[in-house]
N, C-alpha and C positions, 0 to 999 in steps of 0.2 A: 783446248785443241783437240777435241775428241768428238766423234759422231754423235749425232743427236736425232730424236724421234721424227724430225721435220724432214729428214733426208729419205731417199728411195731406198727399198729393202736391199740388202747386200746379199749377193751369192755366196755360196760355199766355194772359195777360191783357193788356189795355190799361188805362190809367188810368180811373177812373170819376169823374164829377163828384161833389163832396162831398155835395150833397143827395141824389142818387141813391144814394151808397155808404152813407150813414146809413140811408136807408129800406130798402135791400136787406139791410144787415146786421141791422136790427132784425127785419125779415121772417125772415131766416135762424134768428136766436136764438130768436124766438118759436116757430118751427117745432119746433126742437130742444127747447125747454122742454116743449111739447105732447106730444112722443114720449116724454119723461122723466118725465111726470107732474107737470109745473109747476115742478121744481126740478133745478138742475144745481150741482155743486160749482164752487168757483171755479177749480179747475185746468182744468175743461172750458171753463168762459167764458174764461179767459185764453187758452187754446189757440185758440179760435175766434176771438177778438178779434185775435190776432196773425197766425194762419195759414190762416184760412177761405180756401179757393180764390177769387181774385178779390176778395174782401172784407176779409181780414185786413190788419193793418198792413203786414206785410212782403210780401205778395203782391198788392198792388192796384196797383203800378207807380209810386208816387209817390216823389219825392225825401224820403227820411226822415233820411239822414245823410251827412256828408262835405263840407258847406259850412257856413259861418256865416250866421247870419240876414241877411236882404236889408237892405242898407244899413250893416252892420257891416264893419270893416276887419280884416284880419289885422295880424299883428306888422310886416309891411313897408308897411303902409298901402294895400294893395290891397283892393278889394271882392271878396269871395269868393262866386261864384255867386248864385242867386236865392233862397237861403233853405233851411233844413233844420230838422230837429227837435232834432238833437245833433251833436256832432263827436267821434269816437273818437280815440284817440292816434295811429293811423297817419297820419289826415288832417292832424294838426297838424304833424308833421315826420317826414322819412325816418329821423331819428336813431332813432326807436323801433323800426323794422323792423330796422335795421342792428344794433342791440344784440341783439334777439331772435335774430337770424341767427347771431350768434357762438355762442349756446348751443346752436342747432340744429346748427351745424357740429360742435361737440364731441360732441353726442348722436349724430350720424350715425356719427362716427369710432369712439366707444365701443362702439355697439350693432351696428357693422357693417351698416349699412342705407344705402339710397341713394334714399329716397323721403320726401317730407314730405306730410303730410294736414292741411289746414286746414278747420275747421268754421265755417260762417257767415262767409264771407270778406268781407261788406259791399261795398264799392266796389271791392274787390281791391288797395287801396293797400298792405296789409300783405303779401300775396303778392308784388307787384311789389318791394318793399323787400327781402324775403327773398331772392328769386330773384337780383336784382342784386347783392346783398351776398355771397351764396353764390359768385357768378361771381367777384366781386373777390377773394374769398378762396382761389379756386381749389378749391373744394370740388366734387367730382363729385356731381351730382344727377341721376337717371335720370328722375324724374317727381315732378310736384307735382299733388296730387289735392285738389280742392275738394268739399267735401260742403255743398251749399246748395240748398235746395228752392224758393227764390224765383226764378221765371223772369226778373222784371224785374232782379233783381240780377245773376243769371247772365249776362245781356246787358250790363250795365254792366262786369262783371269781365272779359267777353271783351274789350271794347274796350280796357281798362286793360292787359291782359296780351297784347296782340298780338305784342309783341317776343319773348315766350316760349311762343307758341302751340305749338310744337312739343312741349313738355315738360308742358303743362298739360291736365289733363282734369277733367271734372265728373261727379259721380255723385250720385245721390239715394237711394242705399241703400248699406249696407256689404256688402262681401263676407264670405264665410264666415271667411276668413283674410286677415290684412293684416300689413305690416311697414312700419317707418318712425318718423318723429317727428311726433307730433300736436301741433297748436297750436290753441288757441282763444282768442281775445281777445274779452271780453265775449259770451260764448255762455251759460254757465251761468245768468245773471242772467234771461235770456229764457226758461228752461224753466219751464212751468207749475208753479205750487206750489199746495198745498192750504192753505186758511186755517183756523186753529183759534181759537175764542173761548171764554175762560173767563168765564162770566157768572155772578155770584153763587155762585162757587166750583164750578160745573159746566161741564165742557168740551162745547163743540159743534163741529160742522163748519159754517163759513159758507159759504153758497151763494147763488145768484141766482134771482130770481123776477120775473115781469112783474107789476107794479102796475097794474092795469086802471084804478083810480080817478084815479091820477096820470099814466097812460100813460107809464110809465118803468120801467126795470129798478130792482130794490130788493133789499137783503140779506134773508135768511132763514137762521136758524140751526136746526140739527138736532142732537139728542144724538148723540155718537159714542163709541166706544171708544178712537179715535185720541189720541194724546198727543205732546207734544214730546219729543224723545229725552232732555231734560234738565228736571228739576224745576224748576218756577218758584215762588220763594218767595212767600208771601202768599196772600191771599184776594181781592185786587181784580180788577177787570175786566182782561182782558188779551187782546189779539190778537196771534198770530204765524203762522208758516208752517213747513210742513215739505215737505221737498224730494224726494219719491220719484222723479220723472222725472230730475232731476239725478243722484242717486245710481244710477239704473238706467242712465242713460248711460254712467257711469264703469265700471260692471259689464259693459255691453256691450263697451266698449273692450277691457277686460281679457279678455273672452272671445274676441275676434276678434285682438287684436295679438299675434303670435307672436314678434316681435323688435322692439325699439325703445323710446321713451320719449314721455312726454305732458307737455305744459306748458300750463297753464289760466291765464289772467290775468283778473281780475275784481274787482268790489267785494264785501266781505263781511267776517266776523269768524269767530274760532273759536267753538265751541259755548257755552262759558261766557259769552262777550260777547253772543253772538246771543240766547240766552235769558235774558238779565239782567232782574231784576224790574222795572227802570225803562224797559225798552224795550217799553212796553205797548201801543204803537199798530201794532207789526209794522213791516215794511219795505217793503211794496208801494208803489211809486211809478210816476207816468206821466209822460212827456216829450212835450211838443209845442211847436214854435216856440221851443225853448231856454227854455221854462218848465217847472217841476215841479209836479205836484199829486197829491193822494192819493186821488182819486175815478175809479177804473177803470170805473164804470158809466155815465158820460157820455161822448160822443163816441167810441163804441165803434167800433174800426176806423181811427180818424184819429190815434190817439197810442199810443205805446209803452207797454207795462206791463212792470215789472220787479220783481224782489225780490232782496234781497241773499244772498250765497252763505253757506252754512254750511260752512265749509271743513273743519270737524272730520268732519261727515258724508261728505263727498267723500273725505277720507283713509281713514275707516274702510270705505267701501264699496269702495275701492281695494284695501285691505289685505286684507279678506275675500275678495275675488276673485282674490288672488295677486299683486298688484303691489306694488312697494317704493316707499315714499315717499323721495324724493330730497331734498326741502326744502320749506319754506314760509316766505315772507319778504314784506315790503312791496314794492310796485313800485319805489320808489326804490332799495332795497338791491340787487333783482335787476338793474335796468338799470345802475346804477353798477357791480356787479360784472362785468357784460358790457361794459364799456368806454365807457359813454355820456359820462361826463365828458370823457375824453380825445378822443372824437369831437366834442364841442361846441367844443373850442378851435379846431379848424380849419373850423368850420361858419360859415354867414353869420349875421348879427344876427338875422334872423328864426328861424332853427333855433335858435340859442341861447336865445332867449327861450322859444320852445315847448318846448325841452329842459328848461329850469328848471321849467316848468309840470309836466312828467312826474315831476319828482322832489321838488319842495318838499313839505313836510309838509302846509301848508294848501291845497295844490292836489291833485294826483293821487297824489303820492308815497306817502302814508300810507293814503288812501282805498282804493286798488287794493292787491290782493294778488296772489301768484303761488304756485301748487303745482306741483311737479314729481313725476312717477311713472315709474317704469320696469320693463320686463319682466325678470326675472332679478335678480342680485345688485345691491346698492347700489354706486354710484360717485360720486366727487366732482363734482358739477355746478357749473360756475363762477357760475352765477346765485345760488347760495346759500352762497358761500365766506365771505361776511360778512353778519351780520345774520339768521341762519337762527332761525326761530321755531316749528321743528317741535315742540319741547317744550312749546309753548302750546296745540297743538292738543287 
C-alpha cells in the first residue's frame, strides 16, 4: 500500500484541506481527461489517485497508516494516535520485522551481500525492526536503502530511523546495478492495474470519464484485445485485473539486481484462484478510516486503492527475467518458519496478541502470502522450509 519507483516524482508538499484537496484532484483529473480525449484507463486513474504530486493519497502529507482509528485501543489498552486509514503488520508488533530479519540475515549470508533495499517503507517501522534485529543477530550490514517517492513519508521514516541514520539512505530511482536483499511489504497491491470487463461475452478495458450531467467520475468500457492470462469459464459478465506494472517492477529488479534475493509480502492468490469464474467482481478495493469499499471513483485522493496480487504472474515474470523462485507460502508459514512462535513466548501480552493476528488463518495468516526470489542458483530459504506452495502457482 505504499509508493513505488514506477510513479511520478513527488513534490515536497504540506497537507491540503480536504475540500481543497478534492477540488484540486478533480481539476487535475479532468485536465488529464481533456488531454487524453475524455477517457483514461483505470491504471492511469489509479496512479494519479495515489501518487499525483501533492494530491495523491500517498503524497498529500496526511496520516494514512500506522495507528488505530481515533478512540480505539490497542491490545495493551492504550489509545493509539489520532486515527488512520489502516494498520500494516510492522505497526502491530515488532515481532513481524524480527521474523523477516531472520530470513534477511540468511539471505545476506548466502548471497554474500551486505545491503538491504526496502520499497515503500511506510512509517519506517519495518526498517527499524529489521535494523535492530540484524544488529542483535550480529549480522554486518553496510547500508539500508529505502526507495519511497512520498516526501511526507520520507520525513516520517527519517524521524523513526534516527538511531540508524549513518546506515540509511533514501533514493527515488534505482541505479543501473544493485546488490543486496530486497524486501517489500504491501507494495505490489498498490501498483496500478488495468481493469478488464467481459460484458455479454465481449472483453473491454474499463476506464474513467467525467459525467458532466451528474458532475462526477464514471466508468466507460472500450473494446480491447487485452485478456486475462488464464481463460475465465462461462459467458457471465466478469470484471478482473491484469498487473502489467507489478510484473514490470519484478522484471526491473531482475535486470538491476546483480547479486541478492527478493522477498515480497502481500495479499493475493495464485492465478487459478485469481481468475476463478466465481470471482466476477474483481479485487479492487478502497480503504479509508479502517473501512473498506469498492468504489474508487469517489473521494479520489482521500483513500487508498488496492488490488490483490496475482502471484503466478509475479513468479512467471521473475523466471522469464532470469530469477529463481525460492518459495511461495502463506504469511503464517513464513513467519513461523522464521521463528515467530518462539519469539512470542518471551514477548509482552500485547505483542503475543498481535503476533497471533499475524498467523491466524481467519486474520492475516492465510490472507497474506510471501514469495521469495533470488539471483543465481536456488537455495533453501528458511521462510519456505514448511508449507511451501510453489507447486500451486
